[in-house]
C-alpha positions in Angstrom: 31.0 34.0 -7.3 28.2 31.8 -6.5 25.2 33.9 -5.6 23.3 32.7 -1.8 20.8 31.5 -3.9 22.6 29.5 -6.7 25.0 27.9 -3.7 21.3 26.9 -1.7 20.1 25.3 -4.5 23.7 23.5 -5.2 23.8 22.5 -1.5 19.8 21.4 -2.0 21.3 19.0 -5.2 24.3 17.5 -3.7 22.1 16.7 -0.4 19.6 15.1 -2.6 21.7 13.1 -4.3 23.2 12.0 -1.3 20.0 10.8 0.3 19.3 9.2 -3.3 23.0 7.3 -3.1 21.8 6.4 0.6 18.8 5.1 -0.8 20.3 2.9 -3.7 22.8 1.2 -2.1 20.3 0.3 1.4 17.9 -1.6 -0.9 20.9 -2.9 -3.4 22.1 -4.3 -0.1 19.0 -5.7 1.6 18.1 -7.7 -2.5 21.3 -8.8 -2.6 21.2 -10.2 1.2 17.9 -11.5 0.4 19.2 -13.5 -2.3 22.2 -15.2 -0.9 19.9 -16.2 2.0 18.0 -18.2 -0.4 19.0 -21.9 -1.2 21.6 -22.1 -4.4 18.3 -23.6 -6.2 16.0 -20.7 -5.4 18.6 -18.0 -6.0 17.9 -17.5 -9.8 14.3 -17.6 -9.9 14.6 -14.8 -6.4 17.1 -12.4 -8.6 14.5 -12.9 -12.1 11.7 -11.8 -9.0 14.3 -9.0 -8.1 15.5 -7.6 -11.7 11.2 -7.5 -12.7 10.6 -5.4 -9.5 13.3 -3.1 -10.1 12.0 -2.8 -13.9 8.9 -1.6 -12.4 10.0 0.8 -9.9 12.6 2.5 -12.2 9.9 3.0 -14.6 7.9 4.4 -11.8 10.5 6.9 -10.9 11.3 7.8 -14.6 7.9 9.0 -15.5 5.6 9.7 -12.4 8.1 10.5 -9.8 11.0 12.7 -11.1 8.4 14.7 -13.1 6.2 15.9 -10.1 9.6 16.3 -8.4 10.6 18.7 -11.1 7.4 20.1 -11.0 7.2 20.7 -6.9 10.3 22.3 -6.8 10.0 25.0 -9.7 6.8 25.9 -7.9 8.9 26.6 -4.8 11.7 28.5 -6.6 9.0 30.8 -8.1 7.6 31.6 -5.0 11.3 32.5 -3.5 12.1 35.2 -7.0 
């Protein structure tokens, strides 16, 4: 049986994953709409631009945002215990 603290952590992680999935799907849909709304001869250029920005944001998330969130979560967890 899970302790209430462990169950709360599980529910927080599940909520964060749901928000992340929603954000990803929303951005993916909007990007696709932007690319498809352009004339056929400009779609390849738009796709290249969006991929470039996607790589930049993934690197930012991996090296800057995720470690900062982990640090904040660790501090919060330390305060609770």
